[in-house]
Each structure stands twice: as structure tokens, then as C-alpha cells.
N, C-alpha and C positions, 0 to 999 in steps of 0.2 A: 556461537551463534548463528554465523553464518552457514555452517553445514546445515543447522536445522531448515534452514531455508532453501537450502540445495536438495534437502532429502525430499521435500515434497514436488508432486507430481507436478509437470508443466503444466498443466489447464487449470490445475486447481491454485497454483502460486500467482499465475497472473487472475485468476478471478479475486483472488483474496485482495489482492492489490488496487485492481480496480473498484471495488466494490469500497475500500477502504476512502478510495478519493471521491468516487461518490456519495457518498454515505455521512463522512463526517460535517462538512458543508451543513447539509439540512439536521444532523443529530444538535451539533453545537448552537445552530439556530433554534430548534424548539427548546433545547435547555436554559437560555438568554432570556426565552420568555418566561421561563419559570422561575429563574433565579437573577438575579444581576450578575452579570459579568462583564467585566472590561476587556476591551479589544484588546489589548497586549496581551491578556490571558490567552484568548480565543488564536492570535497570531501565534504563539508558542504552541498550543496544543497543535492548531493545523500542521505546524512547524515539524513537528516530529511524528504527527502522523504521515504525512507525504513522505517524510523521509523514510518511514517503514517501509510505506507503499511503494514506493520507487524502489525497495531493493528488493521487493516481492517481482515486481514484475521485469526488471534486469536479470533476476535469476530466472527467471522463463522465458527471457530471449537469449540468454547463454545457454542453456539447455536446448531452446529450438535452434539455434546456431550452428551450435556442436551436433547436434543430431542430423541436421541437414547438411554439413561440410562432410560428415562419413558418408554418404549415400552418392556426393559427386565424384 
């Protein structure tokens, strides 16, 4: 699965990770307005999504650092 993260282009990987971090709070808020959802359920879902988003962002940072390191 990590190979799939690394196969994405740098900018796309960063954009996906950043969008996940920004959007999950808003989406869960709107979902909680429609359906009763517990705070622990929200925390677990946010933790999983933040973990996946972190993988995307770290993959993009690794690609950028390795690309810039080759130029120097």
C-alpha cells in the first residue's frame, strides 16, 4: 500500500493529504447533524483519516526532499 502512495506525483499526494485534513472535520459535522453520532466514533474516524492524510503528506515531502537533494 505504501508503494501506491509513493507512485502518486508529489503535488497530487500533498493535495490529497491536505484536503483530507481540512474536509474531514466539516464532513463529520454535517453527518452529525443528520444522524446521531458519538464523540468517540468521531475521534476514531478522524484518527484513521488523519493517519492516512499524514502518509500522503509525508510521501510528498519525501519525494520533494529527495528531488531537491539530487540537485545539490
